[in-house]
Structure formats: C-alpha cells, structure tokens
PyMOL Python script that loads the backbone (N, CA, C, O; Angstrom):
from pymol import cmd

cmd.read_pdbstr("""\
ATOM      1  N   MET A   1       6.259   1.496  26.436  1.00  0.00           N
ATOM      2  CA  MET A   1       5.008   2.250  26.399  1.00  0.00           C
ATOM      3  C   MET A   1       5.064   3.312  25.188  1.00  0.00           C
ATOM      4  O   MET A   1       5.960   4.154  25.154  1.00  0.00           O
ATOM      5  N   SER A   2       4.204   3.246  24.330  1.00  0.00           N
ATOM      6  CA  SER A   2       4.274   4.262  23.164  1.00  0.00           C
ATOM      7  C   SER A   2       3.568   5.508  23.659  1.00  0.00           C
ATOM      8  O   SER A   2       2.725   5.428  24.553  1.00  0.00           O
ATOM      9  N   THR A   3       3.897   6.653  23.098  1.00  0.00           N
ATOM     10  CA  THR A   3       3.401   7.958  23.319  1.00  0.00           C
ATOM     11  C   THR A   3       2.841   8.590  22.100  1.00  0.00           C
ATOM     12  O   THR A   3       3.439   8.326  21.057  1.00  0.00           O
ATOM     13  N   ILE A   4       1.751   9.418  22.023  1.00  0.00           N
ATOM     14  CA  ILE A   4       1.470  10.117  20.927  1.00  0.00           C
ATOM     15  C   ILE A   4       1.781  11.579  21.115  1.00  0.00           C
ATOM     16  O   ILE A   4       1.496  12.254  22.104  1.00  0.00           O
ATOM     17  N   THR A   5       2.446  11.994  19.958  1.00  0.00           N
ATOM     18  CA  THR A   5       3.086  13.386  19.957  1.00  0.00           C
ATOM     19  C   THR A   5       2.110  13.996  18.995  1.00  0.00           C
ATOM     20  O   THR A   5       1.427  13.281  18.261  1.00  0.00           O
ATOM     21  N   ARG A   6       2.014  15.600  18.983  1.00  0.00           N
ATOM     22  CA  ARG A   6       1.415  16.322  18.276  1.00  0.00           C
ATOM     23  C   ARG A   6       1.896  16.231  16.828  1.00  0.00           C
ATOM     24  O   ARG A   6       3.088  15.986  16.641  1.00  0.00           O
ATOM     25  N   PRO A   7       1.017  16.419  15.713  1.00  0.00           N
ATOM     26  CA  PRO A   7       1.789  16.397  14.317  1.00  0.00           C
ATOM     27  C   PRO A   7       2.535  17.791  14.116  1.00  0.00           C
ATOM     28  O   PRO A   7       2.047  18.815  14.594  1.00  0.00           O
ATOM     29  N   THR A   8       3.500  17.805  13.537  1.00  0.00           N
ATOM     30  CA  THR A   8       4.287  19.178  13.250  1.00  0.00           C
ATOM     31  C   THR A   8       3.596  20.043  12.287  1.00  0.00           C
ATOM     32  O   THR A   8       3.869  21.243  12.248  1.00  0.00           O
ATOM     33  N   LYS A   9       2.687  19.504  11.480  1.00  0.00           N
ATOM     34  CA  LYS A   9       1.771  20.227  10.443  1.00  0.00           C
ATOM     35  C   LYS A   9       0.540  19.773  10.285  1.00  0.00           C
ATOM     36  O   LYS A   9       0.472  18.544  10.312  1.00  0.00           O
ATOM     37  N   VAL A  10      -0.650  20.447  10.097  1.00  0.00           N
ATOM     38  CA  VAL A  10      -1.870  19.956   9.902  1.00  0.00           C
ATOM     39  C   VAL A  10      -2.400  20.960   8.745  1.00  0.00           C
ATOM     40  O   VAL A  10      -2.309  22.187   8.763  1.00  0.00           O
ATOM     41  N   GLU A  11      -2.957  20.178   7.768  1.00  0.00           N
ATOM     42  CA  GLU A  11      -3.732  21.241   6.623  1.00  0.00           C
ATOM     43  C   GLU A  11      -4.710  20.326   6.222  1.00  0.00           C
ATOM     44  O   GLU A  11      -4.753  19.129   6.505  1.00  0.00           O
ATOM     45  N   GLU A  12      -5.648  21.104   5.407  1.00  0.00           N
ATOM     46  CA  GLU A  12      -6.573  20.246   4.485  1.00  0.00           C
ATOM     47  C   GLU A  12      -6.288  20.045   3.054  1.00  0.00           C
ATOM     48  O   GLU A  12      -5.703  20.913   2.406  1.00  0.00           O
ATOM     49  N   GLY A  13      -6.669  18.958   2.550  1.00  0.00           N
ATOM     50  CA  GLY A  13      -6.374  18.681   1.014  1.00  0.00           C
ATOM     51  C   GLY A  13      -7.482  17.606   0.534  1.00  0.00           C
ATOM     52  O   GLY A  13      -8.479  17.292   1.185  1.00  0.00           O
ATOM     53  N   TRP A  14      -7.152  17.160  -0.594  1.00  0.00           N
ATOM     54  CA  TRP A  14      -7.920  16.252  -1.284  1.00  0.00           C
ATOM     55  C   TRP A  14      -7.074  14.870  -1.466  1.00  0.00           C
ATOM     56  O   TRP A  14      -5.940  14.889  -1.945  1.00  0.00           O
ATOM     57  N   LEU A  15      -7.678  13.741  -1.071  1.00  0.00           N
ATOM     58  CA  LEU A  15      -6.992  12.573  -1.297  1.00  0.00           C
ATOM     59  C   LEU A  15      -7.579  11.694  -2.376  1.00  0.00           C
ATOM     60  O   LEU A  15      -8.757  11.369  -2.229  1.00  0.00           O
ATOM     61  N   GLU A  16      -6.998  11.308  -3.325  1.00  0.00           N
ATOM     62  CA  GLU A  16      -7.195  10.531  -4.300  1.00  0.00           C
ATOM     63  C   GLU A  16      -7.714   9.099  -3.793  1.00  0.00           C
ATOM     64  O   GLU A  16      -7.005   8.370  -3.100  1.00  0.00           O
ATOM     65  N   CYS A  17      -9.066   8.746  -4.215  1.00  0.00           N
ATOM     66  CA  CYS A  17      -9.668   7.583  -3.872  1.00  0.00           C
ATOM     67  C   CYS A  17     -10.489   6.802  -5.028  1.00  0.00           C
ATOM     68  O   CYS A  17     -10.549   7.216  -6.185  1.00  0.00           O
ATOM     69  N   HIS A  18     -11.073   5.695  -4.599  1.00  0.00           N
ATOM     70  CA  HIS A  18     -12.164   5.195  -5.416  1.00  0.00           C
ATOM     71  C   HIS A  18     -13.441   5.319  -4.920  1.00  0.00           C
ATOM     72  O   HIS A  18     -13.669   4.916  -3.779  1.00  0.00           O
ATOM     73  N   VAL A  19     -14.341   5.828  -5.610  1.00  0.00           N
ATOM     74  CA  VAL A  19     -15.521   6.324  -5.212  1.00  0.00           C
ATOM     75  C   VAL A  19     -16.482   5.098  -5.564  1.00  0.00           C
ATOM     76  O   VAL A  19     -16.390   4.510  -6.642  1.00  0.00           O
ATOM     77  N   ASP A  20     -17.397   4.757  -4.592  1.00  0.00           N
ATOM     78  CA  ASP A  20     -18.285   3.674  -4.747  1.00  0.00           C
ATOM     79  C   ASP A  20     -19.857   4.043  -4.130  1.00  0.00           C
ATOM     80  O   ASP A  20     -19.987   4.918  -3.274  1.00  0.00           O
ATOM     81  N   LYS A  21     -20.764   3.443  -4.548  1.00  0.00           N
ATOM     82  CA  LYS A  21     -21.992   3.871  -3.968  1.00  0.00           C
ATOM     83  C   LYS A  21     -22.330   3.599  -2.462  1.00  0.00           C
ATOM     84  O   LYS A  21     -22.094   2.464  -2.051  1.00  0.00           O
ATOM     85  N   GLY A  22     -22.807   4.432  -1.680  1.00  0.00           N
ATOM     86  CA  GLY A  22     -22.863   4.185  -0.066  1.00  0.00           C
ATOM     87  C   GLY A  22     -24.217   3.421   0.144  1.00  0.00           C
ATOM     88  O   GLY A  22     -24.979   3.126  -0.777  1.00  0.00           O
ATOM     89  N   MET A  23     -24.423   3.139   1.468  1.00  0.00           N
ATOM     90  CA  MET A  23     -25.617   2.506   2.020  1.00  0.00           C
ATOM     91  C   MET A  23     -26.706   3.374   1.833  1.00  0.00           C
ATOM     92  O   MET A  23     -27.791   2.849   1.585  1.00  0.00           O
ATOM     93  N   PHE A  24     -26.626   4.723   1.908  1.00  0.00           N
ATOM     94  CA  PHE A  24     -27.637   5.882   1.984  1.00  0.00           C
ATOM     95  C   PHE A  24     -27.506   6.760   0.890  1.00  0.00           C
ATOM     96  O   PHE A  24     -26.425   6.788   0.302  1.00  0.00           O
ATOM     97  N   SER A  25     -28.532   7.558   0.483  1.00  0.00           N
ATOM     98  CA  SER A  25     -28.492   8.582  -0.536  1.00  0.00           C
ATOM     99  C   SER A  25     -27.596   9.525  -0.367  1.00  0.00           C
ATOM    100  O   SER A  25     -27.052   9.976  -1.375  1.00  0.00           O
ATOM    101  N   ASP A  26     -27.230  10.047   0.968  1.00  0.00           N
ATOM    102  CA  ASP A  26     -26.303  11.173   1.302  1.00  0.00           C
ATOM    103  C   ASP A  26     -24.924  10.617   1.691  1.00  0.00           C
ATOM    104  O   ASP A  26     -24.157  11.238   2.428  1.00  0.00           O
ATOM    105  N   GLU A  27     -24.685   9.573   1.229  1.00  0.00           N
ATOM    106  CA  GLU A  27     -23.112   9.113   1.627  1.00  0.00           C
ATOM    107  C   GLU A  27     -22.792   8.358   0.468  1.00  0.00           C
ATOM    108  O   GLU A  27     -23.603   7.818  -0.284  1.00  0.00           O
ATOM    109  N   LEU A  28     -21.240   8.358   0.351  1.00  0.00           N
ATOM    110  CA  LEU A  28     -20.581   7.500  -0.641  1.00  0.00           C
ATOM    111  C   LEU A  28     -19.732   6.468   0.227  1.00  0.00           C
ATOM    112  O   LEU A  28     -19.759   6.507   1.458  1.00  0.00           O
ATOM    113  N   ALA A  29     -19.028   5.607  -0.440  1.00  0.00           N
ATOM    114  CA  ALA A  29     -17.870   4.766   0.040  1.00  0.00           C
ATOM    115  C   ALA A  29     -16.756   5.236  -0.850  1.00  0.00           C
ATOM    116  O   ALA A  29     -16.765   5.510  -2.051  1.00  0.00           O
ATOM    117  N   VAL A  30     -15.797   5.260   0.040  1.00  0.00           N
ATOM    118  CA  VAL A  30     -14.326   5.799  -0.619  1.00  0.00           C
ATOM    119  C   VAL A  30     -13.600   4.932   0.005  1.00  0.00           C
ATOM    120  O   VAL A  30     -13.681   4.597   1.187  1.00  0.00           O
ATOM    121  N   THR A  31     -12.684   4.467  -1.027  1.00  0.00           N
ATOM    122  CA  THR A  31     -11.362   3.408  -0.839  1.00  0.00           C
ATOM    123  C   THR A  31     -10.112   3.935  -1.354  1.00  0.00           C
ATOM    124  O   THR A  31      -9.892   4.203  -2.535  1.00  0.00           O
ATOM    125  N   TYR A  32      -9.070   4.101  -0.089  1.00  0.00           N
ATOM    126  CA  TYR A  32      -7.864   4.187  -0.575  1.00  0.00           C
ATOM    127  C   TYR A  32      -6.896   3.169  -0.327  1.00  0.00           C
ATOM    128  O   TYR A  32      -7.100   2.465   0.662  1.00  0.00           O
ATOM    129  N   PRO A  33      -5.861   2.941  -1.035  1.00  0.00           N
ATOM    130  CA  PRO A  33      -5.681   3.613  -2.402  1.00  0.00           C
ATOM    131  C   PRO A  33      -6.809   3.374  -3.349  1.00  0.00           C
ATOM    132  O   PRO A  33      -7.595   2.438  -3.207  1.00  0.00           O
ATOM    133  N   SER A  34      -6.880   4.403  -4.498  1.00  0.00           N
ATOM    134  CA  SER A  34      -7.502   3.855  -5.499  1.00  0.00           C
ATOM    135  C   SER A  34      -7.368   2.897  -6.444  1.00  0.00           C
ATOM    136  O   SER A  34      -8.216   2.563  -7.271  1.00  0.00           O
ATOM    137  N   ARG A  35      -6.203   2.434  -6.288  1.00  0.00           N
ATOM    138  CA  ARG A  35      -5.749   1.159  -7.054  1.00  0.00           C
ATOM    139  C   ARG A  35      -4.975   0.091  -6.474  1.00  0.00           C
ATOM    140  O   ARG A  35      -4.114   0.453  -5.671  1.00  0.00           O
ATOM    141  N   GLY A  36      -5.081  -1.102  -6.691  1.00  0.00           N
ATOM    142  CA  GLY A  36      -4.327  -1.941  -5.874  1.00  0.00           C
ATOM    143  C   GLY A  36      -4.843  -2.389  -4.447  1.00  0.00           C
ATOM    144  O   GLY A  36      -5.957  -2.024  -4.070  1.00  0.00           O
ATOM    145  N   ALA A  37      -4.114  -3.100  -3.733  1.00  0.00           N
ATOM    146  CA  ALA A  37      -4.740  -3.455  -2.235  1.00  0.00           C
ATOM    147  C   ALA A  37      -4.929  -2.272  -1.331  1.00  0.00           C
ATOM    148  O   ALA A  37      -4.080  -1.439  -1.014  1.00  0.00           O
ATOM    149  N   TRP A  38      -6.273  -2.345  -0.946  1.00  0.00           N
ATOM    150  CA  TRP A  38      -6.713  -1.385  -0.450  1.00  0.00           C
ATOM    151  C   TRP A  38      -6.228  -1.318   1.173  1.00  0.00           C
ATOM    152  O   TRP A  38      -6.140  -2.337   1.858  1.00  0.00           O
ATOM    153  N   GLN A  39      -5.935   0.006   1.668  1.00  0.00           N
ATOM    154  CA  GLN A  39      -5.651   0.432   3.180  1.00  0.00           C
ATOM    155  C   GLN A  39      -7.056   0.598   3.777  1.00  0.00           C
ATOM    156  O   GLN A  39      -7.237  -0.212   4.687  1.00  0.00           O
ATOM    157  N   LYS A  40      -8.158   1.443   3.530  1.00  0.00           N
ATOM    158  CA  LYS A  40      -9.231   1.601   4.164  1.00  0.00           C
ATOM    159  C   LYS A  40     -10.222   1.833   3.288  1.00  0.00           C
ATOM    160  O   LYS A  40      -9.934   2.361   2.214  1.00  0.00           O
ATOM    161  N   SER A  41     -11.397   1.527   3.546  1.00  0.00           N
ATOM    162  CA  SER A  41     -12.793   1.796   2.709  1.00  0.00           C
ATOM    163  C   SER A  41     -13.533   2.216   4.047  1.00  0.00           C
ATOM    164  O   SER A  41     -13.439   1.633   5.127  1.00  0.00           O
ATOM    165  N   VAL A  42     -14.424   3.547   3.713  1.00  0.00           N
ATOM    166  CA  VAL A  42     -15.141   3.889   4.825  1.00  0.00           C
ATOM    167  C   VAL A  42     -16.345   4.762   3.867  1.00  0.00           C
ATOM    168  O   VAL A  42     -16.210   5.124   2.698  1.00  0.00           O
ATOM    169  N   PHE A  43     -17.494   4.957   4.725  1.00  0.00           N
ATOM    170  CA  PHE A  43     -18.569   5.447   4.166  1.00  0.00           C
ATOM    171  C   PHE A  43     -18.463   7.336   4.757  1.00  0.00           C
ATOM    172  O   PHE A  43     -18.368   7.695   5.930  1.00  0.00           O
ATOM    173  N   VAL A  44     -18.509   8.090   3.738  1.00  0.00           N
ATOM    174  CA  VAL A  44     -18.431   9.546   3.923  1.00  0.00           C
ATOM    175  C   VAL A  44     -19.607  10.465   3.434  1.00  0.00           C
ATOM    176  O   VAL A  44     -20.242  10.251   2.401  1.00  0.00           O
ATOM    177  N   ASP A  45     -19.823  11.507   4.289  1.00  0.00           N
ATOM    178  CA  ASP A  45     -20.763  12.161   3.591  1.00  0.00           C
ATOM    179  C   ASP A  45     -20.707  12.509   1.888  1.00  0.00           C
ATOM    180  O   ASP A  45     -19.564  12.471   1.434  1.00  0.00           O
ATOM    181  N   ARG A  46     -21.451  12.735   1.212  1.00  0.00           N
ATOM    182  CA  ARG A  46     -21.445  12.813  -0.040  1.00  0.00           C
ATOM    183  C   ARG A  46     -20.764  14.185  -0.373  1.00  0.00           C
ATOM    184  O   ARG A  46     -19.950  14.254  -1.295  1.00  0.00           O
ATOM    185  N   ARG A  47     -21.071  15.177   0.314  1.00  0.00           N
ATOM    186  CA  ARG A  47     -20.536  16.552   0.136  1.00  0.00           C
ATOM    187  C   ARG A  47     -19.011  16.463   0.342  1.00  0.00           C
ATOM    188  O   ARG A  47     -18.390  17.499   0.103  1.00  0.00           O
ATOM    189  N   ALA A  48     -18.387  15.498   0.706  1.00  0.00           N
ATOM    190  CA  ALA A  48     -16.929  15.506   0.957  1.00  0.00           C
ATOM    191  C   ALA A  48     -16.168  15.000  -0.115  1.00  0.00           C
ATOM    192  O   ALA A  48     -14.944  14.903  -0.029  1.00  0.00           O
ATOM    193  N   VAL A  49     -16.962  14.587  -1.373  1.00  0.00           N
ATOM    194  CA  VAL A  49     -16.246  13.509  -2.289  1.00  0.00           C
ATOM    195  C   VAL A  49     -16.488  14.618  -3.603  1.00  0.00           C
ATOM    196  O   VAL A  49     -17.447  15.383  -3.700  1.00  0.00           O
ATOM    197  N   LYS A  50     -15.323  14.481  -4.600  1.00  0.00           N
ATOM    198  CA  LYS A  50     -15.559  14.847  -5.660  1.00  0.00           C
ATOM    199  C   LYS A  50     -15.330  13.493  -6.894  1.00  0.00           C
ATOM    200  O   LYS A  50     -14.370  12.723  -6.861  1.00  0.00           O
ATOM    201  N   GLY A  51     -16.181  13.456  -7.687  1.00  0.00           N
ATOM    202  CA  GLY A  51     -16.158  12.188  -8.357  1.00  0.00           C
ATOM    203  C   GLY A  51     -17.322  11.417  -8.729  1.00  0.00           C
ATOM    204  O   GLY A  51     -18.387  11.682  -8.172  1.00  0.00           O
ATOM    205  N   GLU A  52     -17.274  10.645  -9.458  1.00  0.00           N
ATOM    206  CA  GLU A  52     -18.666   9.899  -9.689  1.00  0.00           C
ATOM    207  C   GLU A  52     -18.482   8.377  -9.339  1.00  0.00           C
ATOM    208  O   GLU A  52     -17.341   7.920  -9.268  1.00  0.00           O
ATOM    209  N   ILE A  53     -19.616   7.559  -9.111  1.00  0.00           N
ATOM    210  CA  ILE A  53     -19.530   6.439  -8.720  1.00  0.00           C
ATOM    211  C   ILE A  53     -19.061   5.634  -9.590  1.00  0.00           C
ATOM    212  O   ILE A  53     -19.377   5.713 -10.777  1.00  0.00           O
ATOM    213  N   GLY A  54     -18.181   4.681  -9.086  1.00  0.00           N
ATOM    214  CA  GLY A  54     -17.275   3.771  -9.942  1.00  0.00           C
ATOM    215  C   GLY A  54     -15.964   4.384 -10.594  1.00  0.00           C
ATOM    216  O   GLY A  54     -15.211   3.675 -11.262  1.00  0.00           O
ATOM    217  N   THR A  55     -15.772   5.462 -10.415  1.00  0.00           N
ATOM    218  CA  THR A  55     -14.487   6.103 -10.870  1.00  0.00           C
ATOM    219  C   THR A  55     -13.499   6.556  -9.798  1.00  0.00           C
ATOM    220  O   THR A  55     -13.953   6.477  -8.656  1.00  0.00           O
ATOM    221  N   VAL A  56     -12.144   7.053  -9.917  1.00  0.00           N
ATOM    222  CA  VAL A  56     -11.306   7.447  -9.167  1.00  0.00           C
ATOM    223  C   VAL A  56     -11.638   8.884  -8.983  1.00  0.00           C
ATOM    224  O   VAL A  56     -11.790   9.631  -9.950  1.00  0.00           O
ATOM    225  N   GLY A  57     -11.773   9.347  -7.539  1.00  0.00           N
ATOM    226  CA  GLY A  57     -12.133  10.779  -7.461  1.00  0.00           C
ATOM    227  C   GLY A  57     -11.267  11.149  -6.217  1.00  0.00           C
ATOM    228  O   GLY A  57     -10.211  10.604  -5.895  1.00  0.00           O
ATOM    229  N   LYS A  58     -11.865  12.114  -5.611  1.00  0.00           N
ATOM    230  CA  LYS A  58     -11.132  12.710  -4.341  1.00  0.00           C
ATOM    231  C   LYS A  58     -12.058  12.993  -3.229  1.00  0.00           C
ATOM    232  O   LYS A  58     -13.235  13.344  -3.319  1.00  0.00           O
ATOM    233  N   VAL A  59     -11.352  12.789  -2.160  1.00  0.00           N
ATOM    234  CA  VAL A  59     -12.163  12.913  -0.774  1.00  0.00           C
ATOM    235  C   VAL A  59     -11.466  14.121  -0.069  1.00  0.00           C
ATOM    236  O   VAL A  59     -10.282  14.416  -0.230  1.00  0.00           O
ATOM    237  N   ARG A  60     -12.316  14.755   0.701  1.00  0.00           N
ATOM    238  CA  ARG A  60     -11.694  16.009   1.475  1.00  0.00           C
ATOM    239  C   ARG A  60     -11.088  15.343   2.651  1.00  0.00           C
ATOM    240  O   ARG A  60     -11.627  14.371   3.180  1.00  0.00           O
ATOM    241  N   VAL A  61      -9.988  15.849   3.060  1.00  0.00           N
ATOM    242  CA  VAL A  61      -9.215  15.135   4.252  1.00  0.00           C
ATOM    243  C   VAL A  61      -8.422  16.132   5.035  1.00  0.00           C
ATOM    244  O   VAL A  61      -8.089  17.166   4.455  1.00  0.00           O
ATOM    245  N   VAL A  62      -8.095  15.954   6.230  1.00  0.00           N
ATOM    246  CA  VAL A  62      -7.025  16.577   7.105  1.00  0.00           C
ATOM    247  C   VAL A  62      -5.672  15.856   6.953  1.00  0.00           C
ATOM    248  O   VAL A  62      -5.537  14.667   7.243  1.00  0.00           O
ATOM    249  N   VAL A  63      -4.723  16.596   6.506  1.00  0.00           N
ATOM    250  CA  VAL A  63      -3.499  16.102   6.166  1.00  0.00           C
ATOM    251  C   VAL A  63      -2.480  16.289   7.315  1.00  0.00           C
ATOM    252  O   VAL A  63      -2.135  17.443   7.566  1.00  0.00           O
ATOM    253  N   LEU A  64      -1.978  15.298   8.017  1.00  0.00           N
ATOM    254  CA  LEU A  64      -1.114  15.371   8.845  1.00  0.00           C
ATOM    255  C   LEU A  64       0.342  15.146   8.541  1.00  0.00           C
ATOM    256  O   LEU A  64       0.563  14.187   7.801  1.00  0.00           O
ATOM    257  N   ARG A  65       1.228  15.733   8.899  1.00  0.00           N
ATOM    258  CA  ARG A  65       2.828  15.423   8.639  1.00  0.00           C
ATOM    259  C   ARG A  65       3.572  15.697   9.691  1.00  0.00           C
ATOM    260  O   ARG A  65       3.733  16.797  10.219  1.00  0.00           O
ATOM    261  N   GLN A  66       4.199  14.284  10.103  1.00  0.00           N
ATOM    262  CA  GLN A  66       4.834  14.351  11.420  1.00  0.00           C
ATOM    263  C   GLN A  66       6.008  13.210  11.258  1.00  0.00           C
ATOM    264  O   GLN A  66       5.804  12.075  10.829  1.00  0.00           O
ATOM    265  N   ASP A  67       7.428  13.798  11.736  1.00  0.00           N
ATOM    266  CA  ASP A  67       8.429  12.919  11.391  1.00  0.00           C
ATOM    267  C   ASP A  67       8.601  12.208  10.179  1.00  0.00           C
ATOM    268  O   ASP A  67       8.826  10.998  10.175  1.00  0.00           O
ATOM    269  N   GLY A  68       8.494  12.993   8.992  1.00  0.00           N
ATOM    270  CA  GLY A  68       8.598  12.217   7.855  1.00  0.00           C
ATOM    271  C   GLY A  68       7.458  11.527   7.218  1.00  0.00           C
ATOM    272  O   GLY A  68       7.517  11.115   6.060  1.00  0.00           O
ATOM    273  N   SER A  69       6.394  11.400   7.992  1.00  0.00           N
ATOM    274  CA  SER A  69       5.284  10.567   7.656  1.00  0.00           C
ATOM    275  C   SER A  69       4.132  11.532   7.062  1.00  0.00           C
ATOM    276  O   SER A  69       3.967  12.697   7.425  1.00  0.00           O
ATOM    277  N   LEU A  70       3.375  10.867   6.105  1.00  0.00           N
ATOM    278  CA  LEU A  70       2.415  11.780   5.750  1.00  0.00           C
ATOM    279  C   LEU A  70       1.015  10.835   6.041  1.00  0.00           C
ATOM    280  O   LEU A  70       0.958   9.643   5.739  1.00  0.00           O
ATOM    281  N   MET A  71       0.079  11.474   6.583  1.00  0.00           N
ATOM    282  CA  MET A  71      -1.196  10.709   7.194  1.00  0.00           C
ATOM    283  C   MET A  71      -2.365  11.670   6.781  1.00  0.00           C
ATOM    284  O   MET A  71      -2.215  12.890   6.709  1.00  0.00           O
ATOM    285  N   ALA A  72      -3.530  11.026   6.519  1.00  0.00           N
ATOM    286  CA  ALA A  72      -4.675  11.822   6.113  1.00  0.00           C
ATOM    287  C   ALA A  72      -5.811  11.193   7.037  1.00  0.00           C
ATOM    288  O   ALA A  72      -5.938   9.989   7.261  1.00  0.00           O
ATOM    289  N   VAL A  73      -6.630  12.232   7.543  1.00  0.00           N
ATOM    290  CA  VAL A  73      -7.754  11.860   8.440  1.00  0.00           C
ATOM    291  C   VAL A  73      -8.939  11.826   7.668  1.00  0.00           C
ATOM    292  O   VAL A  73      -9.356  12.891   7.213  1.00  0.00           O
ATOM    293  N   LEU A  74      -9.631  10.629   7.417  1.00  0.00           N
ATOM    294  CA  LEU A  74     -11.038  10.688   6.417  1.00  0.00           C
ATOM    295  C   LEU A  74     -11.950  11.283   7.011  1.00  0.00           C
ATOM    296  O   LEU A  74     -11.821  11.360   8.233  1.00  0.00           O
ATOM    297  N   PRO A  75     -13.117  11.878   6.407  1.00  0.00           N
ATOM    298  CA  PRO A  75     -13.996  12.252   6.723  1.00  0.00           C
ATOM    299  C   PRO A  75     -15.184  11.358   7.371  1.00  0.00           C
ATOM    300  O   PRO A  75     -16.346  11.763   7.408  1.00  0.00           O
ATOM    301  N   SER A  76     -14.845  10.325   7.788  1.00  0.00           N
ATOM    302  CA  SER A  76     -15.652   9.153   8.349  1.00  0.00           C
ATOM    303  C   SER A  76     -16.129   9.273   9.672  1.00  0.00           C
ATOM    304  O   SER A  76     -15.264   9.692  10.441  1.00  0.00           O
ATOM    305  N   PRO A  77     -17.427   8.999  10.277  1.00  0.00           N
ATOM    306  CA  PRO A  77     -17.730   9.364  11.588  1.00  0.00           C
ATOM    307  C   PRO A  77     -16.656   8.766  12.556  1.00  0.00           C
ATOM    308  O   PRO A  77     -16.582   9.333  13.646  1.00  0.00           O
ATOM    309  N   GLU A  78     -15.843   7.750  12.346  1.00  0.00           N
ATOM    310  CA  GLU A  78     -14.727   7.258  13.049  1.00  0.00           C
ATOM    311  C   GLU A  78     -13.614   8.119  13.001  1.00  0.00           C
ATOM    312  O   GLU A  78     -12.823   8.168  13.943  1.00  0.00           O
ATOM    313  N   GLN A  79     -13.461   8.920  11.809  1.00  0.00           N
ATOM    314  CA  GLN A  79     -12.246   9.705  11.596  1.00  0.00           C
ATOM    315  C   GLN A  79     -10.990   8.915  11.415  1.00  0.00           C
ATOM    316  O   GLN A  79      -9.975   9.211  12.044  1.00  0.00           O
ATOM    317  N   ASP A  80     -11.026   8.030  10.668  1.00  0.00           N
ATOM    318  CA  ASP A  80     -10.008   6.856  10.390  1.00  0.00           C
ATOM    319  C   ASP A  80      -8.825   7.609   9.752  1.00  0.00           C
ATOM    320  O   ASP A  80      -9.016   8.578   9.018  1.00  0.00           O
ATOM    321  N   ILE A  81      -7.709   7.183  10.023  1.00  0.00           N
ATOM    322  CA  ILE A  81      -6.347   7.566   9.441  1.00  0.00           C
ATOM    323  C   ILE A  81      -5.784   6.542   8.809  1.00  0.00           C
ATOM    324  O   ILE A  81      -5.748   5.377   9.207  1.00  0.00           O
ATOM    325  N   VAL A  82      -5.163   7.153   7.415  1.00  0.00           N
ATOM    326  CA  VAL A  82      -4.505   6.482   6.563  1.00  0.00           C
ATOM    327  C   VAL A  82      -2.998   6.973   6.336  1.00  0.00           C
ATOM    328  O   VAL A  82      -2.712   8.168   6.421  1.00  0.00           O
ATOM    329  N   TYR A  83      -2.190   6.130   6.085  1.00  0.00           N
ATOM    330  CA  TYR A  83      -0.831   6.502   5.653  1.00  0.00           C
ATOM    331  C   TYR A  83      -1.050   6.823   4.443  1.00  0.00           C
ATOM    332  O   TYR A  83      -1.839   6.081   3.858  1.00  0.00           O
ATOM    333  N   VAL A  84      -0.492   7.936   3.687  1.00  0.00           N
ATOM    334  CA  VAL A  84      -0.613   8.172   2.336  1.00  0.00           C
ATOM    335  C   VAL A  84       0.792   8.453   1.717  1.00  0.00           C
ATOM    336  O   VAL A  84       1.821   8.586   2.379  1.00  0.00           O
ATOM    337  N   THR A  85       0.692   8.528   0.326  1.00  0.00           N
ATOM    338  CA  THR A  85       2.051   9.083  -0.631  1.00  0.00           C
ATOM    339  C   THR A  85       1.501  10.517  -0.986  1.00  0.00           C
ATOM    340  O   THR A  85       0.329  10.834  -1.188  1.00  0.00           O
ATOM    341  N   PRO A  86       2.763  11.400  -1.017  1.00  0.00           N
ATOM    342  CA  PRO A  86       2.346  12.529  -1.371  1.00  0.00           C
ATOM    343  C   PRO A  86       1.753  12.858  -2.766  1.00  0.00           C
ATOM    344  O   PRO A  86       1.064  13.855  -2.981  1.00  0.00           O
ATOM    345  N   GLY A  87       2.048  12.028  -3.592  1.00  0.00           N
ATOM    346  CA  GLY A  87       1.477  12.191  -5.106  1.00  0.00           C
ATOM    347  C   GLY A  87      -0.168  12.015  -4.872  1.00  0.00           C
ATOM    348  O   GLY A  87      -0.928  12.586  -5.653  1.00  0.00           O
ATOM    349  N   ASP A  88      -0.651  11.278  -3.867  1.00  0.00           N
ATOM    350  CA  ASP A  88      -2.190  10.907  -3.527  1.00  0.00           C
ATOM    351  C   ASP A  88      -2.874  12.309  -3.088  1.00  0.00           C
ATOM    352  O   ASP A  88      -4.103  12.379  -3.073  1.00  0.00           O
ATOM    353  N   ILE A  89      -2.079  13.427  -2.729  1.00  0.00           N
ATOM    354  CA  ILE A  89      -2.850  14.477  -1.978  1.00  0.00           C
ATOM    355  C   ILE A  89      -2.729  15.556  -2.889  1.00  0.00           C
ATOM    356  O   ILE A  89      -1.656  15.709  -3.472  1.00  0.00           O
ATOM    357  N   SER A  90      -3.851  16.467  -3.132  1.00  0.00           N
ATOM    358  CA  SER A  90      -3.720  17.788  -3.695  1.00  0.00           C
ATOM    359  C   SER A  90      -4.393  18.699  -3.029  1.00  0.00           C
ATOM    360  O   SER A  90      -5.141  18.320  -2.128  1.00  0.00           O
ATOM    361  N   GLU A  91      -4.275  20.008  -3.313  1.00  0.00           N
ATOM    362  CA  GLU A  91      -5.064  21.117  -2.720  1.00  0.00           C
ATOM    363  C   GLU A  91      -6.243  21.377  -3.191  1.00  0.00           C
ATOM    364  O   GLU A  91      -6.911  22.294  -2.712  1.00  0.00           O
TER     365      GLU A  91
END
""", "prot")
cmd.dss("prot")
cmd.show_as("cartoon", "prot")
cmd.util.cbc("prot")
cmd.orient("prot")
C-alpha cells in the first residue's frame, strides 16, 4: 500500500508550455511539454497564461519539490499534476 507524503517545498512559478485556443473565450489550452510528446494538455483560465495562441508561452503553476522530484500543479479545474524539468520552470 502506497502512502502520500507532504512535499518538502511548495512555491509558485511559470511553466513553459504550448498555448492553443480554448473552447470558450475566457480559457486557453496549455500543453506540457511545449515540444515533443506531450504529457498533459488541459484547459485553463486565460488570465493564468502568458503568450499567444499557437506559440510557446507560460502558465502559472504551483511547484512541488519532493525527494528530488519536481512537479507542477496546473491551474485546471482538476488541478492536474505533471512531472517537470527544472529548465521549464521560471519565477
């Protein structure tokens, strides 16, 4: 049986992603990673994104660091979590 432990460090940051048009005018679709095979693509509030449709931009995330792993909580309704590389996160 696996257990969930609290992350050792939580902070906010910007995650590099690919930005696409959302289903509604107040949302955009963001895909991580921005290049190559995608890990997750979700709809987020337009205000949480820097960048233009069809380009590489950034999405505001909560960054979790635990046991050497780096993860980001996306601002989607489900708060999807993706494993990220340090170079894709900025302040």
